[in-house]
Backbone of each chain as nested JSON, in Angstrom:
{
  "chains": [
    {"id": "A", "residues": [
      {"number": 1, "name": "UNK", "atoms": {"N": [176.971, 51.448, 134.59], "CA": [175.945, 52.521, 134.105], "C": [174.878, 52.228, 134.371]}},
      {"number": 2, "name": "UNK", "atoms": {"N": [173.615, 52.82, 135.049], "CA": [172.296, 52.686, 135.259], "C": [171.569, 53.711, 134.355]}},
      {"number": 3, "name": "UNK", "atoms": {"N": [170.277, 53.8, 134.59], "CA": [169.758, 54.574, 133.641], "C": [169.953, 55.593, 133.762]}},
      {"number": 4, "name": "UNK", "atoms": {"N": [170.229, 56.676, 135.125], "CA": [170.113, 57.919, 135.171], "C": [171.566, 58.423, 134.823]}},
      {"number": 5, "name": "UNK", "atoms": {"N": [172.688, 57.359, 134.451], "CA": [174.146, 57.607, 133.791], "C": [173.682, 57.904, 132.361]}},
      {"number": 6, "name": "UNK", "atoms": {"N": [172.935, 56.528, 131.769], "CA": [172.415, 56.847, 130.549], "C": [171.555, 58.035, 129.87]}},
      {"number": 7, "name": "UNK", "atoms": {"N": [170.576, 58.592, 131.016], "CA": [170.192, 59.917, 130.72], "C": [170.998, 61.226, 130.707]}},
      {"number": 8, "name": "UNK", "atoms": {"N": [172.149, 61.242, 131.665], "CA": [173.213, 62.051, 131.879], "C": [173.727, 61.884, 130.116]}},
      {"number": 9, "name": "UNK", "atoms": {"N": [174.5, 61.277, 130.254], "CA": [174.86, 60.729, 128.934], "C": [174.457, 61.176, 127.817]}},
      {"number": 10, "name": "UNK", "atoms": {"N": [173.258, 61.097, 127.8], "CA": [172.47, 61.536, 126.618], "C": [172.143, 63.096, 126.414]}},
      {"number": 11, "name": "UNK", "atoms": {"N": [171.759, 63.368, 127.455], "CA": [171.313, 64.917, 127.806], "C": [172.635, 65.971, 127.388]}},
      {"number": 12, "name": "UNK", "atoms": {"N": [173.9, 65.319, 127.56], "CA": [175.401, 65.969, 127.544], "C": [175.564, 65.579, 125.988]}},
      {"number": 13, "name": "UNK", "atoms": {"N": [175.384, 64.452, 125.489], "CA": [175.901, 64.147, 124.283], "C": [174.891, 64.866, 122.704]}},
      {"number": 14, "name": "UNK", "atoms": {"N": [173.673, 64.954, 123.338], "CA": [172.61, 65.486, 122.26], "C": [172.403, 66.962, 122.72]}},
      {"number": 15, "name": "UNK", "atoms": {"N": [172.852, 67.308, 123.757], "CA": [172.282, 68.874, 124.013], "C": [170.912, 69.117, 124.521]}},
      {"number": 16, "name": "UNK", "atoms": {"N": [170.529, 68.09, 124.927], "CA": [169.196, 68.376, 125.065], "C": [168.713, 68.386, 127.145]}},
      {"number": 17, "name": "UNK", "atoms": {"N": [167.721, 68.796, 127.406], "CA": [167.537, 68.89, 128.708], "C": [167.331, 67.208, 129.46]}},
      {"number": 18, "name": "UNK", "atoms": {"N": [167.548, 67.532, 130.923], "CA": [167.934, 66.156, 131.25], "C": [166.503, 65.875, 131.678]}},
      {"number": 19, "name": "UNK", "atoms": {"N": [165.338, 66.287, 131.733], "CA": [164.124, 66.562, 131.691], "C": [163.634, 65.807, 130.192]}},
      {"number": 20, "name": "UNK", "atoms": {"N": [164.265, 66.011, 129.094], "CA": [163.574, 65.423, 127.771], "C": [164.24, 64.109, 127.572]}},
      {"number": 21, "name": "UNK", "atoms": {"N": [165.537, 64.052, 128.216], "CA": [166.237, 62.807, 128.043], "C": [165.782, 61.901, 128.73]}},
      {"number": 22, "name": "UNK", "atoms": {"N": [165.295, 61.964, 129.873], "CA": [164.417, 60.933, 130.849], "C": [163.357, 60.434, 129.691]}},
      {"number": 23, "name": "UNK", "atoms": {"N": [162.98, 61.344, 129.304], "CA": [161.474, 61.009, 128.778], "C": [161.744, 60.167, 127.425]}},
      {"number": 24, "name": "UNK", "atoms": {"N": [162.876, 60.51, 126.706], "CA": [163.106, 59.547, 125.856], "C": [164.114, 58.284, 126.133]}},
      {"number": 25, "name": "UNK", "atoms": {"N": [164.448, 58.279, 127.243], "CA": [164.955, 56.649, 127.848], "C": [163.827, 55.838, 128.147]}},
      {"number": 26, "name": "UNK", "atoms": {"N": [162.68, 56.601, 128.695], "CA": [161.802, 56.108, 129.433], "C": [160.725, 55.458, 128.483]}},
      {"number": 27, "name": "UNK", "atoms": {"N": [160.787, 56.3, 127.015], "CA": [159.775, 56.033, 126.146], "C": [160.297, 54.396, 125.26]}},
      {"number": 28, "name": "UNK", "atoms": {"N": [161.659, 54.437, 125.45], "CA": [162.622, 52.933, 124.606], "C": [162.393, 52.086, 125.537]}},
      {"number": 29, "name": "UNK", "atoms": {"N": [162.432, 51.906, 126.733], "CA": [162.272, 50.818, 127.521], "C": [160.676, 50.615, 127.639]}},
      {"number": 30, "name": "UNK", "atoms": {"N": [160.098, 51.802, 128.022], "CA": [158.33, 51.1, 127.753], "C": [158.205, 50.709, 126.592]}},
      {"number": 31, "name": "UNK", "atoms": {"N": [158.282, 51.388, 125.658], "CA": [157.897, 50.539, 124.186], "C": [158.68, 49.318, 123.866]}},
      {"number": 32, "name": "UNK", "atoms": {"N": [159.808, 48.792, 124.553], "CA": [160.148, 47.42, 124.468], "C": [159.269, 46.884, 125.739]}},
      {"number": 33, "name": "UNK", "atoms": {"N": [159.004, 46.914, 126.387], "CA": [158.463, 46.066, 127.626], "C": [156.868, 46.025, 126.843]}},
      {"number": 34, "name": "UNK", "atoms": {"N": [156.403, 47.074, 126.134], "CA": [155.078, 46.864, 125.361], "C": [154.965, 45.909, 124.458]}},
      {"number": 35, "name": "UNK", "atoms": {"N": [156.367, 45.991, 123.572], "CA": [156.381, 44.939, 122.435], "C": [156.805, 43.748, 122.89]}},
      {"number": 36, "name": "UNK", "atoms": {"N": [157.227, 43.767, 123.559], "CA": [157.472, 42.426, 124.221], "C": [156.421, 41.294, 125.014]}},
      {"number": 37, "name": "UNK", "atoms": {"N": [155.41, 42.384, 125.549], "CA": [154.379, 41.822, 126.31], "C": [153.359, 41.406, 125.021]}},
      {"number": 38, "name": "UNK", "atoms": {"N": [153.195, 42.208, 124.17], "CA": [152.385, 41.486, 123.181], "C": [152.805, 40.381, 122.602]}},
      {"number": 39, "name": "UNK", "atoms": {"N": [154.231, 40.172, 122.621], "CA": [154.723, 38.907, 122.24], "C": [155.593, 39.318, 120.626]}},
      {"number": 40, "name": "UNK", "atoms": {"N": [155.601, 40.373, 120.485], "CA": [156.422, 41.038, 119.478], "C": [157.996, 40.995, 119.719]}},
      {"number": 41, "name": "UNK", "atoms": {"N": [158.758, 41.244, 118.589], "CA": [159.872, 40.779, 118.446], "C": [160.856, 42.42, 118.166]}},
      {"number": 42, "name": "UNK", "atoms": {"N": [162.136, 42.365, 118.948], "CA": [162.799, 43.797, 118.699], "C": [163.759, 43.953, 117.823]}},
      {"number": 43, "name": "UNK", "atoms": {"N": [164.214, 43.984, 117.421], "CA": [165.336, 44.183, 116.516], "C": [165.968, 45.557, 116.164]}},
      {"number": 44, "name": "UNK", "atoms": {"N": [167.149, 45.719, 116.695], "CA": [168.036, 47.011, 117.111], "C": [169.516, 46.668, 116.21]}},
      {"number": 45, "name": "UNK", "atoms": {"N": [169.469, 47.363, 115.354], "CA": [170.892, 46.512, 114.2], "C": [171.87, 47.188, 114.819]}},
      {"number": 46, "name": "UNK", "atoms": {"N": [172.621, 46.458, 115.076], "CA": [174.349, 46.969, 115.564], "C": [174.146, 46.479, 117.184]}},
      {"number": 47, "name": "UNK", "atoms": {"N": [173.115, 46.243, 117.985], "CA": [172.835, 46.394, 119.459], "C": [172.478, 44.755, 119.412]}},
      {"number": 48, "name": "UNK", "atoms": {"N": [171.462, 44.255, 119.019], "CA": [170.961, 42.755, 119.174], "C": [169.026, 42.995, 119.373]}},
      {"number": 49, "name": "UNK", "atoms": {"N": [169.052, 41.85, 119.274], "CA": [167.28, 41.585, 118.923], "C": [167.119, 41.107, 120.337]}},
      {"number": 50, "name": "UNK", "atoms": {"N": [165.672, 41.321, 120.968], "CA": [164.353, 40.882, 121.923], "C": [163.225, 39.976, 121.28]}},
      {"number": 51, "name": "UNK", "atoms": {"N": [163.298, 39.016, 121.818], "CA": [162.33, 37.784, 121.696], "C": [161.642, 37.256, 122.983]}},
      {"number": 52, "name": "UNK", "atoms": {"N": [160.297, 36.798, 123.181], "CA": [159.837, 36.154, 123.784], "C": [159.847, 34.59, 123.606]}},
      {"number": 53, "name": "UNK", "atoms": {"N": [160.291, 33.637, 124.617], "CA": [160.231, 32.53, 124.745], "C": [159.457, 31.808, 125.662]}},
      {"number": 54, "name": "UNK", "atoms": {"N": [158.824, 30.769, 125.003], "CA": [157.215, 30.227, 125.841], "C": [158.106, 28.87, 126.643]}},
      {"number": 55, "name": "UNK", "atoms": {"N": [158.161, 28.932, 127.657], "CA": [158.869, 27.531, 128.523], "C": [157.594, 26.728, 129.091]}},
      {"number": 56, "name": "UNK", "atoms": {"N": [157.312, 25.507, 128.483], "CA": [156.49, 24.696, 129.021], "C": [156.482, 24.521, 131.014]}},
      {"number": 57, "name": "UNK", "atoms": {"N": [155.663, 23.803, 131.433], "CA": [155.747, 23.323, 132.926], "C": [156.735, 22.085, 132.766]}},
      {"number": 58, "name": "UNK", "atoms": {"N": [157.103, 22.129, 134.219], "CA": [158.264, 20.823, 134.315], "C": [158.292, 20.961, 135.93]}},
      {"number": 59, "name": "UNK", "atoms": {"N": [158.663, 19.475, 136.279], "CA": [158.799, 19.236, 137.47], "C": [160.027, 19.738, 138.154]}},
      {"number": 60, "name": "UNK", "atoms": {"N": [160.308, 20.388, 138.982], "CA": [161.755, 21.004, 139.551], "C": [162.203, 20.466, 140.743]}},
      {"number": 61, "name": "UNK", "atoms": {"N": [163.196, 20.66, 141.363], "CA": [163.537, 20.448, 142.299], "C": [163.968, 21.771, 143.279]}},
      {"number": 62, "name": "UNK", "atoms": {"N": [163.463, 21.955, 144.382], "CA": [164.376, 22.782, 145.214], "C": [165.872, 22.476, 145.678]}},
      {"number": 63, "name": "UNK", "atoms": {"N": [166.726, 22.791, 145.239], "CA": [167.982, 22.298, 145.744], "C": [168.197, 22.02, 146.862]}},
      {"number": 64, "name": "UNK", "atoms": {"N": [167.516, 23.316, 147.572], "CA": [168.158, 23.49, 149.342], "C": [167.238, 22.039, 150.109]}},
      {"number": 65, "name": "UNK", "atoms": {"N": [165.927, 22.18, 149.995], "CA": [165.31, 21.056, 150.513], "C": [165.485, 19.92, 149.967]}},
      {"number": 66, "name": "UNK", "atoms": {"N": [165.532, 19.878, 148.299], "CA": [165.192, 18.588, 147.569], "C": [163.558, 18.144, 147.492]}},
      {"number": 67, "name": "UNK", "atoms": {"N": [163.089, 18.823, 147.244], "CA": [161.53, 19.122, 147.106], "C": [161.079, 19.034, 146.162]}},
      {"number": 68, "name": "UNK", "atoms": {"N": [160.224, 18.274, 145.606], "CA": [160.227, 18.446, 144.274], "C": [158.86, 19.494, 144.048]}},
      {"number": 69, "name": "UNK", "atoms": {"N": [158.9, 20.176, 143.153], "CA": [158.013, 21.561, 142.838], "C": [157.571, 21.585, 141.022]}},
      {"number": 70, "name": "UNK", "atoms": {"N": [156.264, 22.059, 141.278], "CA": [155.897, 22.04, 139.745], "C": [156.034, 23.588, 139.265]}},
      {"number": 71, "name": "UNK", "atoms": {"N": [156.749, 23.656, 138.378], "CA": [157.119, 24.806, 137.755], "C": [155.725, 25.135, 136.549]}},
      {"number": 72, "name": "UNK", "atoms": {"N": [155.279, 25.94, 136.808], "CA": [154.068, 26.471, 135.409], "C": [154.515, 26.761, 134.424]}},
      {"number": 73, "name": "UNK", "atoms": {"N": [154.166, 26.74, 133.398], "CA": [154.548, 27.407, 132.065], "C": [155.163, 29.063, 132.045]}},
      {"number": 74, "name": "UNK", "atoms": {"N": [156.131, 29.15, 131.558], "CA": [156.214, 30.953, 131.698], "C": [156.539, 31.641, 130.238]}},
      {"number": 75, "name": "UNK", "atoms": {"N": [156.69, 32.646, 130.343], "CA": [157.238, 33.166, 129.377], "C": [158.657, 34.354, 129.714]}},
      {"number": 76, "name": "UNK", "atoms": {"N": [159.433, 34.136, 128.828], "CA": [161.072, 34.676, 129.629], "C": [161.567, 35.659, 128.42]}},
      {"number": 77, "name": "UNK", "atoms": {"N": [161.795, 36.725, 128.447], "CA": [162.819, 37.505, 127.453], "C": [164.174, 37.048, 127.08]}},
      {"number": 78, "name": "UNK", "atoms": {"N": [164.346, 37.011, 125.847], "CA": [165.604, 36.727, 125.33], "C": [166.518, 37.708, 124.721]}},
      {"number": 79, "name": "UNK", "atoms": {"N": [167.634, 37.534, 124.945], "CA": [168.256, 38.903, 124.244], "C": [169.533, 38.375, 123.52]}},
      {"number": 80, "name": "UNK", "atoms": {"N": [169.707, 38.463, 122.356], "CA": [170.26, 37.863, 121.408], "C": [171.346, 39.441, 120.601]}},
      {"number": 81, "name": "UNK", "atoms": {"N": [172.637, 39.361, 121.283], "CA": [173.254, 40.24, 120.713], "C": [173.663, 40.227, 119.193]}},
      {"number": 82, "name": "UNK", "atoms": {"N": [173.711, 41.418, 118.939], "CA": [173.97, 41.449, 117.481], "C": [175.387, 41.546, 117.02]}},
      {"number": 83, "name": "UNK", "atoms": {"N": [175.909, 41.361, 116.197], "CA": [177.468, 41.144, 115.689], "C": [178.418, 42.177, 116.103]}},
      {"number": 84, "name": "UNK", "atoms": {"N": [177.747, 43.655, 115.439], "CA": [178.753, 44.796, 115.6], "C": [179.056, 44.539, 117.309]}},
      {"number": 85, "name": "UNK", "atoms": {"N": [177.835, 44.565, 118.172], "CA": [178.323, 44.665, 119.731], "C": [179.162, 43.387, 120.015]}},
      {"number": 86, "name": "UNK", "atoms": {"N": [178.55, 42.451, 119.61], "CA": [179.368, 40.928, 119.988], "C": [180.793, 41.131, 119.964]}},
      {"number": 87, "name": "UNK", "atoms": {"N": [181.23, 41.503, 118.659], "CA": [182.795, 41.788, 118.269], "C": [183.519, 42.935, 119.175]}},
      {"number": 88, "name": "UNK", "atoms": {"N": [182.77, 43.942, 119.498], "CA": [182.91, 45.131, 120.03], "C": [183.419, 44.584, 121.526]}},
      {"number": 89, "name": "UNK", "atoms": {"N": [182.669, 43.673, 122.053], "CA": [182.456, 43.777, 123.34], "C": [183.988, 42.371, 123.502]}},
      {"number": 90, "name": "UNK", "atoms": {"N": [183.928, 41.806, 122.622], "CA": [185.252, 40.834, 122.747], "C": [186.631, 40.829, 122.347]}},
      {"number": 91, "name": "UNK", "atoms": {"N": [186.084, 42.637, 122.102], "CA": [187.936, 43.03, 121.43], "C": [188.969, 42.948, 122.572]}}
    ]},
    {"id": "B", "residues": [
      {"number": 1, "name": "UNK", "atoms": {"N": [159.183, 45.299, 116.034], "CA": [159.41, 46.857, 116.18], "C": [161.003, 46.785, 116.103]}},
      {"number": 2, "name": "UNK", "atoms": {"N": [161.767, 47.905, 115.279], "CA": [162.682, 48.231, 114.84], "C": [163.282, 49.667, 115.464]}},
      {"number": 3, "name": "UNK", "atoms": {"N": [164.417, 50.002, 114.886], "CA": [164.729, 51.69, 115.344], "C": [163.518, 52.643, 114.543]}},
      {"number": 4, "name": "UNK", "atoms": {"N": [163.208, 52.433, 113.514], "CA": [161.936, 53.218, 112.905], "C": [160.669, 53.537, 113.466]}},
      {"number": 5, "name": "UNK", "atoms": {"N": [160.306, 52.398, 114.524], "CA": [159.423, 52.719, 115.017], "C": [159.549, 53.318, 116.561]}},
      {"number": 6, "name": "UNK", "atoms": {"N": [160.868, 53.318, 116.952], "CA": [161.312, 54.062, 118.251], "C": [161.373, 55.608, 117.709]}},
      {"number": 7, "name": "UNK", "atoms": {"N": [162.038, 55.639, 116.749], "CA": [162.371, 56.886, 116.065], "C": [160.774, 57.767, 116.25]}},
      {"number": 8, "name": "UNK", "atoms": {"N": [159.765, 57.318, 115.241], "CA": [158.411, 57.583, 114.762], "C": [157.904, 57.979, 116.382]}},
      {"number": 9, "name": "UNK", "atoms": {"N": [157.702, 56.88, 117.294], "CA": [157.143, 57.499, 118.844], "C": [157.898, 58.529, 119.367]}},
      {"number": 10, "name": "UNK", "atoms": {"N": [159.139, 58.781, 119.116], "CA": [159.602, 59.638, 120.094], "C": [159.354, 61.091, 119.526]}},
      {"number": 11, "name": "UNK", "atoms": {"N": [158.998, 60.828, 117.601], "CA": [158.708, 62.118, 117.267], "C": [157.304, 62.537, 117.372]}},
      {"number": 12, "name": "UNK", "atoms": {"N": [156.668, 61.488, 117.565], "CA": [155.113, 61.898, 118.156], "C": [154.891, 62.223, 119.219]}},
      {"number": 13, "name": "UNK", "atoms": {"N": [155.661, 61.573, 120.122], "CA": [155.16, 61.947, 121.565], "C": [156.186, 63.286, 122.258]}},
      {"number": 14, "name": "UNK", "atoms": {"N": [157.56, 63.391, 121.726], "CA": [158.355, 64.466, 122.552], "C": [158.479, 65.734, 121.753]}},
      {"number": 15, "name": "UNK", "atoms": {"N": [158.122, 66.002, 120.751], "CA": [158.094, 67.045, 120.422], "C": [159.349, 67.73, 119.635]}},
      {"number": 16, "name": "UNK", "atoms": {"N": [160.403, 66.636, 119.215], "CA": [161.528, 66.733, 118.161], "C": [161.184, 66.445, 117.158]}},
      {"number": 17, "name": "UNK", "atoms": {"N": [162.022, 66.906, 116.317], "CA": [161.769, 67.296, 114.365], "C": [162.14, 65.514, 114.086]}},
      {"number": 18, "name": "UNK", "atoms": {"N": [161.854, 65.065, 112.952], "CA": [161.713, 63.786, 112.465], "C": [163.395, 63.752, 112.567]}},
      {"number": 19, "name": "UNK", "atoms": {"N": [164.658, 64.506, 112.211], "CA": [165.91, 64.312, 112.472], "C": [166.39, 64.39, 113.537]}},
      {"number": 20, "name": "UNK", "atoms": {"N": [166.026, 65.247, 114.641], "CA": [166.228, 65.341, 115.653], "C": [165.841, 63.703, 116.695]}},
      {"number": 21, "name": "UNK", "atoms": {"N": [164.995, 63.494, 116.458], "CA": [164.601, 62.44, 117.145], "C": [164.99, 60.868, 116.38]}},
      {"number": 22, "name": "UNK", "atoms": {"N": [165.737, 60.613, 115.047], "CA": [166.405, 59.798, 114.681], "C": [167.804, 59.887, 115.635]}},
      {"number": 23, "name": "UNK", "atoms": {"N": [168.57, 60.945, 115.414], "CA": [169.719, 61.187, 115.985], "C": [169.857, 60.884, 117.74]}},
      {"number": 24, "name": "UNK", "atoms": {"N": [168.794, 61.312, 117.899], "CA": [168.684, 61.139, 119.56], "C": [168.644, 59.807, 120.115]}},
      {"number": 25, "name": "UNK", "atoms": {"N": [167.477, 58.803, 119.133], "CA": [167.381, 57.453, 119.636], "C": [168.855, 56.819, 118.805]}},
      {"number": 26, "name": "UNK", "atoms": {"N": [169.568, 57.127, 117.997], "CA": [170.781, 56.591, 117.867], "C": [171.535, 56.82, 118.716]}},
      {"number": 27, "name": "UNK", "atoms": {"N": [172.02, 57.712, 119.196], "CA": [172.426, 58.151, 120.522], "C": [172.725, 57.316, 121.528]}},
      {"number": 28, "name": "UNK", "atoms": {"N": [171.342, 57.249, 121.896], "CA": [170.96, 56.132, 123.196], "C": [171.582, 54.931, 123.158]}},
      {"number": 29, "name": "UNK", "atoms": {"N": [171.501, 54.44, 121.725], "CA": [172.34, 52.785, 121.354], "C": [173.703, 52.968, 121.111]}},
      {"number": 30, "name": "UNK", "atoms": {"N": [174.215, 54.055, 120.726], "CA": [175.595, 54.383, 120.77], "C": [176.279, 54.413, 122.113]}},
      {"number": 31, "name": "UNK", "atoms": {"N": [175.64, 55.142, 122.833], "CA": [175.906, 55.174, 124.337], "C": [176.35, 53.761, 125.207]}},
      {"number": 32, "name": "UNK", "atoms": {"N": [175.159, 53.159, 124.522], "CA": [175.2, 51.712, 124.998], "C": [176.16, 51.012, 124.678]}},
      {"number": 33, "name": "UNK", "atoms": {"N": [176.47, 51.152, 123.454], "CA": [177.402, 50.064, 123.017], "C": [178.469, 50.487, 123.362]}},
      {"number": 34, "name": "UNK", "atoms": {"N": [179.031, 51.882, 123.436], "CA": [180.328, 52.461, 123.983], "C": [180.554, 51.752, 125.574]}},
      {"number": 35, "name": "UNK", "atoms": {"N": [179.542, 51.841, 125.889], "CA": [179.748, 51.463, 127.872], "C": [180.083, 50.14, 127.731]}},
      {"number": 36, "name": "UNK", "atoms": {"N": [179.31, 49.281, 126.872], "CA": [179.689, 47.495, 127.011], "C": [180.627, 47.538, 126.404]}},
      {"number": 37, "name": "UNK", "atoms": {"N": [181.283, 48.219, 124.937], "CA": [182.483, 47.78, 124.683], "C": [183.767, 47.829, 125.629]}},
      {"number": 38, "name": "UNK", "atoms": {"N": [183.309, 49.004, 126.57], "CA": [184.478, 49.062, 127.52], "C": [184.468, 47.894, 128.696]}},
      {"number": 39, "name": "UNK", "atoms": {"N": [183.462, 47.004, 128.65], "CA": [183.524, 45.871, 129.655], "C": [182.494, 46.577, 130.875]}},
      {"number": 40, "name": "UNK", "atoms": {"N": [181.949, 47.727, 130.687], "CA": [181.282, 48.148, 131.541], "C": [179.672, 47.605, 131.394]}},
      {"number": 41, "name": "UNK", "atoms": {"N": [178.975, 47.091, 132.679], "CA": [177.308, 46.705, 132.701], "C": [176.848, 48.082, 132.63]}},
      {"number": 42, "name": "UNK", "atoms": {"N": [175.303, 47.758, 132.004], "CA": [174.101, 48.666, 131.73], "C": [173.074, 48.102, 132.716]}},
      {"number": 43, "name": "UNK", "atoms": {"N": [172.927, 48.867, 133.833], "CA": [171.446, 48.695, 134.512], "C": [170.246, 49.349, 134.421]}},
      {"number": 44, "name": "UNK", "atoms": {"N": [169.225, 48.674, 133.774], "CA": [168.048, 49.27, 133.622], "C": [167.266, 49.385, 134.462]}},
      {"number": 45, "name": "UNK", "atoms": {"N": [166.533, 49.648, 135.383], "CA": [165.763, 49.345, 136.706], "C": [164.505, 49.304, 135.558]}},
      {"number": 46, "name": "UNK", "atoms": {"N": [163.722, 47.707, 135.996], "CA": [162.293, 47.63, 135.631], "C": [162.648, 46.92, 133.972]}},
      {"number": 47, "name": "UNK", "atoms": {"N": [163.69, 46.896, 133.782], "CA": [163.636, 46.129, 132.257], "C": [164.848, 45.265, 132.511]}},
      {"number": 48, "name": "UNK", "atoms": {"N": [166.094, 45.502, 132.766], "CA": [167.033, 44.383, 133.266], "C": [168.791, 44.855, 132.807]}},
      {"number": 49, "name": "UNK", "atoms": {"N": [169.614, 44.028, 133.193], "CA": [170.871, 44.215, 133.0], "C": [171.699, 43.716, 131.836]}},
      {"number": 50, "name": "UNK", "atoms": {"N": [172.365, 44.525, 131.363], "CA": [173.464, 43.832, 130.481], "C": [174.814, 43.625, 131.172]}},
      {"number": 51, "name": "UNK", "atoms": {"N": [175.174, 42.41, 130.967], "CA": [176.762, 42.805, 131.751], "C": [177.74, 41.875, 130.844]}},
      {"number": 52, "name": "UNK", "atoms": {"N": [178.938, 42.27, 130.764], "CA": [179.963, 41.706, 129.839], "C": [180.479, 40.393, 130.84]}},
      {"number": 53, "name": "UNK", "atoms": {"N": [180.499, 39.508, 130.368], "CA": [181.089, 38.275, 131.228], "C": [182.362, 37.75, 130.135]}},
      {"number": 54, "name": "UNK", "atoms": {"N": [183.326, 37.413, 131.608], "CA": [184.904, 36.868, 131.013], "C": [184.627, 35.52, 130.66]}},
      {"number": 55, "name": "UNK", "atoms": {"N": [184.737, 34.794, 129.905], "CA": [185.113, 33.397, 129.955], "C": [186.202, 32.968, 129.48]}},
      {"number": 56, "name": "UNK", "atoms": {"N": [186.565, 31.984, 130.413], "CA": [188.018, 31.38, 130.28], "C": [187.797, 30.638, 129.257]}},
      {"number": 57, "name": "UNK", "atoms": {"N": [189.278, 30.015, 128.377], "CA": [189.306, 29.486, 127.574], "C": [189.138, 27.949, 127.865]}},
      {"number": 58, "name": "UNK", "atoms": {"N": [188.619, 27.216, 127.105], "CA": [188.425, 25.731, 127.121], "C": [187.791, 24.93, 126.161]}},
      {"number": 59, "name": "UNK", "atoms": {"N": [188.476, 23.425, 126.6], "CA": [187.885, 22.48, 125.27], "C": [186.491, 22.248, 124.818]}},
      {"number": 60, "name": "UNK", "atoms": {"N": [186.373, 22.286, 123.695], "CA": [185.068, 22.166, 123.234], "C": [185.369, 20.94, 122.11]}},
      {"number": 61, "name": "UNK", "atoms": {"N": [184.327, 20.865, 121.362], "CA": [184.185, 19.92, 120.144], "C": [183.462, 20.202, 118.967]}},
      {"number": 62, "name": "UNK", "atoms": {"N": [184.064, 20.134, 118.215], "CA": [183.333, 20.377, 116.679], "C": [181.972, 19.299, 116.477]}},
      {"number": 63, "name": "UNK", "atoms": {"N": [180.619, 20.029, 116.772], "CA": [179.997, 19.02, 116.566], "C": [179.53, 18.404, 115.458]}},
      {"number": 64, "name": "UNK", "atoms": {"N": [180.243, 18.903, 114.248], "CA": [179.959, 18.107, 113.011], "C": [181.016, 17.052, 112.955]}},
      {"number": 65, "name": "UNK", "atoms": {"N": [182.546, 17.455, 113.057], "CA": [183.637, 16.281, 112.633], "C": [183.595, 15.406, 114.094]}},
      {"number": 66, "name": "UNK", "atoms": {"N": [183.386, 16.157, 115.641], "CA": [183.645, 15.473, 116.55], "C": [185.305, 15.459, 117.024]}},
      {"number": 67, "name": "UNK", "atoms": {"N": [185.795, 16.553, 116.095], "CA": [187.265, 16.844, 116.777], "C": [187.311, 17.39, 117.642]}},
      {"number": 68, "name": "UNK", "atoms": {"N": [188.385, 17.425, 118.63], "CA": [188.415, 18.382, 119.875], "C": [189.242, 19.506, 119.454]}},
      {"number": 69, "name": "UNK", "atoms": {"N": [188.452, 20.887, 119.789], "CA": [189.195, 21.86, 119.556], "C": [189.324, 22.794, 120.825]}},
      {"number": 70, "name": "UNK", "atoms": {"N": [190.164, 23.943, 120.828], "CA": [190.434, 24.473, 121.932], "C": [189.768, 25.853, 121.779]}},
      {"number": 71, "name": "UNK", "atoms": {"N": [188.642, 26.582, 122.408], "CA": [187.784, 27.805, 122.548], "C": [188.465, 28.472, 123.09]}},
      {"number": 72, "name": "UNK", "atoms": {"N": [189.004, 29.652, 122.454], "CA": [189.791, 30.852, 123.04], "C": [189.03, 31.43, 124.37]}},
      {"number": 73, "name": "UNK", "atoms": {"N": [189.525, 32.326, 125.314], "CA": [188.882, 32.968, 126.483], "C": [188.506, 34.315, 125.623]}},
      {"number": 74, "name": "UNK", "atoms": {"N": [187.567, 34.745, 126.004], "CA": [186.695, 35.763, 125.075], "C": [185.804, 36.49, 126.263]}},
      {"number": 75, "name": "UNK", "atoms": {"N": [185.093, 37.416, 125.539], "CA": [184.204, 38.181, 126.526], "C": [182.776, 38.543, 126.01]}},
      {"number": 76, "name": "UNK", "atoms": {"N": [181.657, 38.024, 126.537], "CA": [180.343, 37.787, 126.052], "C": [179.414, 38.596, 126.816]}},
      {"number": 77, "name": "UNK", "atoms": {"N": [178.732, 39.257, 126.014], "CA": [177.389, 39.655, 126.621], "C": [176.373, 39.202, 126.97]}},
      {"number": 78, "name": "UNK", "atoms": {"N": [175.846, 39.382, 128.139], "CA": [174.248, 38.342, 128.563], "C": [173.488, 39.592, 128.981]}},
      {"number": 79, "name": "UNK", "atoms": {"N": [172.424, 39.054, 129.009], "CA": [171.191, 39.951, 129.0], "C": [170.288, 39.332, 130.317]}},
      {"number": 80, "name": "UNK", "atoms": {"N": [170.144, 39.786, 131.477], "CA": [169.648, 39.423, 132.475], "C": [168.114, 40.432, 132.982]}},
      {"number": 81, "name": "UNK", "atoms": {"N": [166.791, 39.54, 132.556], "CA": [165.931, 40.395, 132.465], "C": [165.46, 40.623, 134.21]}},
      {"number": 82, "name": "UNK", "atoms": {"N": [164.739, 41.94, 134.14], "CA": [164.333, 42.137, 135.558], "C": [163.271, 41.631, 135.898]}},
      {"number": 83, "name": "UNK", "atoms": {"N": [162.624, 41.468, 137.402], "CA": [161.602, 40.594, 137.458], "C": [160.567, 41.461, 137.111]}},
      {"number": 84, "name": "UNK", "atoms": {"N": [160.658, 42.449, 137.314], "CA": [159.815, 43.36, 136.746], "C": [159.051, 43.096, 135.289]}},
      {"number": 85, "name": "UNK", "atoms": {"N": [159.764, 43.517, 134.458], "CA": [159.524, 42.777, 133.348], "C": [158.983, 41.11, 133.28]}},
      {"number": 86, "name": "UNK", "atoms": {"N": [159.645, 40.449, 133.78], "CA": [158.941, 38.687, 133.568], "C": [157.973, 39.175, 134.285]}},
      {"number": 87, "name": "UNK", "atoms": {"N": [157.33, 39.63, 135.423], "CA": [156.23, 39.772, 135.88], "C": [154.936, 40.518, 134.388]}},
      {"number": 88, "name": "UNK", "atoms": {"N": [155.545, 41.147, 134.047], "CA": [154.823, 42.113, 132.918], "C": [154.714, 40.844, 131.683]}},
      {"number": 89, "name": "UNK", "atoms": {"N": [155.323, 40.096, 131.628], "CA": [155.356, 39.221, 130.313], "C": [154.37, 37.904, 130.594]}},
      {"number": 90, "name": "UNK", "atoms": {"N": [154.13, 37.706, 132.435], "CA": [153.435, 36.57, 132.51], "C": [151.962, 36.797, 133.531]}},
      {"number": 91, "name": "UNK", "atoms": {"N": [151.83, 38.116, 133.442], "CA": [150.902, 38.668, 134.049], "C": [149.478, 38.343, 133.525]}}
    ]}
  ]
}
């Protein structure tokens, strides 16, 4: 399922126009992005939580050429699946 | 950020009642959970992909006792952030 599939399913389930469903879905994921940009944490009960993790700089290697490369410090989003969804997926 | 903040955002910006905003936001996450529960992946462009992966059974070790144990085959949920999101966090 992609974003338009989610929008379509929401529009059908909630009996709202596709235009409104687009706005809802965009608002949610834009809100997530903004929160993570601020370094905040998102917790959706039943689904999971998102945090930003800080990674320090390290010397890596290009596996193709074997050359050393400096990897600068970076931030990466991390998702931890919630208990309910974890169980649902593993059924 | 939790569901309450998202519901408030939908209520303030999209013109739904408080009650409808709560139900609609809940529905978005319900649809996602059902989809992932079926083993289907979800791709949200600009944010990331939620993918259900099949893990084979393998031998592991109880880190506390050092005893070897069989880790059963299972399905786990992974999240791969989109490049757009990663760029936004490091911008």
